[in-house]
N, C-alpha and C positions, 0 to 999 in steps of 0.2 A: 386260782383254779388249777387242778392237776389234770392233764390230759392223759388218757391211756395211750401209751406208746408200746403197743403189744405185738407179739408174734404168736401164731398158732404153731406149736412146736411138737414134732413127731420124732422123738429120739429112738435110736436103735437100742438094743439090749445093753451093750457095753460101751456106752459113750462116756467121754470125759466131761462130766457136767461142770467141773471147775473151769475148764478151758472154754466151754460154751458160755458159761455165765460171765466170764471176763470179756469175751468177745461182745456179747449182747450189752453188757454194761458200758463198754467203750462206745457203743453205737446208740446209747441213750435209751435203750429199751427198759421199761419199768414194769411190764406185765408179761407173763408167759401163760398161755392157755395150753396146758400140758396134756397132750393126747397120751393114751396108755396109762393115765393115772386112774381113770374111772373104771373102764372095762377093757382098755387096751385094744390091740389089733386082733381080730378074729374072736373077740369076747373073752380073752384070757387076761388074768390079773397080773400086773407087774409089781405087785406088793404082796406080802404074805396074807392072803385072804382066806377067811373061813367059809366063804360063800361061793367064790368063783374058782374055776380051774386056773392053775398057775402057768405062767409063761417062763418063769425063771427057776433055776435050781433053788433048793431049800436054803434059806438064809439070806438070799439076795432080795434087795428092796429098792427098786428103781425110784419109787416115789420119795422115800426118805432121803436117798442120795441127792435127788433133784432139789428138794426143799432145803437141804443143808447148803448146797452150792448157790442157789439163786437167792435165798433169803440172806445169805452171808454178804451179798452185794446189794441188798435193798430191792431186789426184784420180786414182785408179788407172783405167787404161784397159784394158778386156778386149775383145779382138777377137771379135765374134759371128760364128760360122760356121754358116750354114744348110746342114747336111749333106745332107739329102734334097731340100730344095726349091730346085732350081736349073733354072729354065726354059731357060737358054741351053744347058746341057749336055743336058738332056732333049730339046730340039729337034734338037740335033746328033747325039744317040745315043738314038733312041727305044727301042732294044732294051735300054737300061739302066733303063727305067722299071719300077717295081713293078707287079705284075699281080694283080688280085683273083682269087679262086677261080673266079668265073664268066667269067674271061677279060678283064675290063675293065681297061685300063691306067689308072694313077693320073695322069690329066691331064684338063684341061677339054676339052670339056664332058661327056665320058663319065662321069667320076667326081665332079667338083666343079663347083659353080656359079661359083666364082672363076676368072677367066681367067688368073690368075697362079700358080695352085697346081699345080705338077708335083712328083711325089714319086718319086725314084729308089730303086732297090733297094739297101739298105745292104750286102747280101751280095755284090754284083757286084764281082769282083776288079778290073776295069778302073776302076770308079768309086772303089774304095778307093785304088788307086794314085794316081789324080788328086787325091783329097783330101789324101793325105799330101804331095804336091808343094805344094799350096796352103799347108798348115800350115808346111812347111819354109820356103817363100818368105817368108811373113809373119814367122815367128819369127827368121829370119836377118837380116832387114832393119830390123825395128822393135823398139824397147824396150817391147813390150807387157808388161802385168802378168799376162796369162793369156789363154786362149782359152775361150769359152763355146760349147758344142755345142748348137745348136738343131736340131730335126727329126732328132735322132739316134735314129731309130726307124723302124719300118714304119708306113705309113699304115693307117688303119682307118676304116670307116664301118659304120653299122648294116646296110648292104647286104652286108657280108661282109669277111673278113679278107684281108690280104696277107702274104706275097708268094708267088705261084705262077708266077713268070717261068720261062723255060726253064732258066736257071742254077740257081735254087733247086730246081726239080723234079728235074732230072737229077742234081745234086750230092747231094740227099737220097736219091734212089733208089739211087745208088751206095753211100751210107753205110748206109742202113737196109733197103734191099731192097724199098722200097715207094714208090709215087708218092703224095706227100702230098695230092694233090687227091682221093684216094679216102678220106681219113680224115675222120671226123666228130667234133665235140666230144663228149667222154665215152667215145668208142670206144677200144678197146685200140690203142695206138700214138699216140694224140693227144698225150699228155703228152710223149712222146719227141720228137715233131715240134716242140712248143712249146719244148722245151729246146734243140734244135738251132737253131731260129730265133733265140731270144734270144742264143745263143752267138755268132751272127754279128755282132750289134750289140756285144756285150761285147768281142769280139776287135778290132773296128774301133776302139772307144774305147781299148783298150789300145795299139794301134799309133799312134794319134794322140797319146796321152800320151807315149809313148816318143820320138816325133819332136819334140814340143814341148820336152820336157825336155833332149833332146840339143842342140837348136839354141838354146834360150833357158833355160839353167839358172836355177832360181828362179821361173820362170813356172808358174802353176797351171792346172789343167784343171777346168772346171765343166760339168755336163750339165743341160740343161733337161729336166724329167720331165713327161710328158703325163698329167695326171689327167682328161683329157676323158671325157665320157660317164659319169662316176661317178654311180651311182644312190643311193648311201647315204654315210654318214660312217663306215662300218665299216672295220676293219682289212683285210677281205677285198678292198677296192678296190685294194690294192697288188698282189695276185695278178692282178687284172683288168688292171692296167697292163701286166704282163708278157704276159698272154694277148693283149691287143689290139695292143700296140705293140712287143712284144719287148724292153721295157726291164725288166731284172731288177736292181732296185736293190741286192740283196744281192751278186750276182755282179759288178756294176760297181764296187763299193766299192773294191777294191784299185787301181783304175785312175784314179779321179777324186779331186779334193781337196774338192769340194763338189757338192751337188745344188741346183738351183733348180726345185722343183716349180711348175708353172704353175697357180696356184690362183686362176684367174679365176672367182670363185664365181657371178657373174651375167653370163653371156656368151651371150645367147640369139641367136647369129648363126651362120650356116654358115661354115666347115664343122665347127666344134667347139662344138656347143651344150651349155650346162650352166647350171643354175640352182639355187643353194643359198644358205643364209644364211652369215654370217661364221663361225658355229661350225664349219662344214665345213672352212674354211681351217685352223683349229686342229687338227681331227682328222687331216686329211691330213698336215699338218706333223709331227705326232707319229708317225704310222704310218711315214712315209718315213724320219724320223730314226731310229726304232728298227730298221727293216728294213735300212737302209743303213749305219748307224753312222758316217756322215760328216756334216760340217756342212751345214745346210740354210739356204739363202737363199730364203725364200719369195717367189715372184714374185706380186705382188698387183696388183689393178686400180686405176687412177685415172682411167679414161676416163669423162667425165661423162655420156655417153649411157646408161651402164649402172649407175654407182654414184655416190652423192653424196660430196663431200669427207669428211663425217663417217664414212660407211660405209667409205671407203678407209682412213681412220685406224684404225678399229676392226679391220679385217681385218689390218692390219699389227701392231697390238698383240696381237691374238689369236694370231697366228702366233708371236710372240716368247714369249708366255706358254706356248705349247705346245712350246717348245724350239728355235726357229730361232735361228741366229747372225746373222741379218740379214734384210733385205727388199730386193727389187728391184722398183721401181714400174714397171708396164706400162700404157701406153706414154708416152714423152716424145718428141714430134716426129713429123712426117710422116704420122700417121694423122688423118683428118678430125676425129675426136672426141678428140684429144689434150687433156690438161688445160691450162687457162690458169692465171693467177695465183691463182685461187680455191682451188686445191688446197693451196697452201703453208701458209696459216695452220693448217690441220689437221695436215699432215705435219710441220711444224716442232715440234709438240708431241711427236712421236715422235723424229725425227732430232735435234732440238735437245737434248732431254733425254739421249739417248745420247751425243752429242758432249760435253756437259758432264760426264757421268759418266766418260767416257774421259779427258778432260783432268784431272779430279781424281785419277784413278788414276795417271796419268803423273807428276803433281806429287808424289803420295805416294811413288811408287817412287824418284823423284829425291831 
């Protein structure tokens, strides 16, 4: 069995991919979830796109450069697609933004302190059509190993749920005969509203998966799952993910090949604050694995401002003990608190051991 020994990688514009690939190969990494491949930072493309605005000068192609370097050393490259967080599209189409129940649109500074976090409504047909174009463009042109769906959800804050945009309200009223803004948690009709809302996310994932597999047979689809704001380590937190973010891991299962629950257990920063011990990582891995019935690649922290190298290793090991089929380390590159070389002596104890076991299995099979 091959375990995912992955990193969530956020490269800068002019990074030496060959050097990075050699470093990751040395540390037994076999998968890169490449941010900026799908729609980049601020919604700009880092490849020559006919659909999206470009972040690079004409002729430069970050995705092609990354694929050449990583594939050359046997490291799979998965194109990270930030589904909801796309400032370029949000600014061009503000009516596509998700809207909180109190009428606040999901954009700074009204909903978020972060000046870069805009969240579009995943149910909006025009936005869905745009996303399918982006997926088809990437899958047609590049030998990617898969697509990783990030922000594939509704936004949520303690100030209230989303989405109550004009499209969601009118469409649901046509379907159920009631304006969802009048519904309260626990009230008759609330569960039906949650079911409809989650179905919009599930259907979008289904359509993306169909597009990916049509254009790039053999490529796989992974979804990042938001465990933000979890208050406990109980199984009930899976239902809260559905209620908060519209991610129904049971309903999504037929349409994805793997889940990567974002198990940043000590992340005391806006907009997604959460503080737990490493035991929480194991519990959530187990519950999502059981509810979804799909492989889980636990996304765990390595940022030194929040966790020590030892704690990062323990979180990875706990997740695998709980049933994950791999780990995606968050983050590598571009974030001010990204790990330096101090992380690898600890992570080598995990990734190196897995790599040696896999090599021994292959030799035995041969």
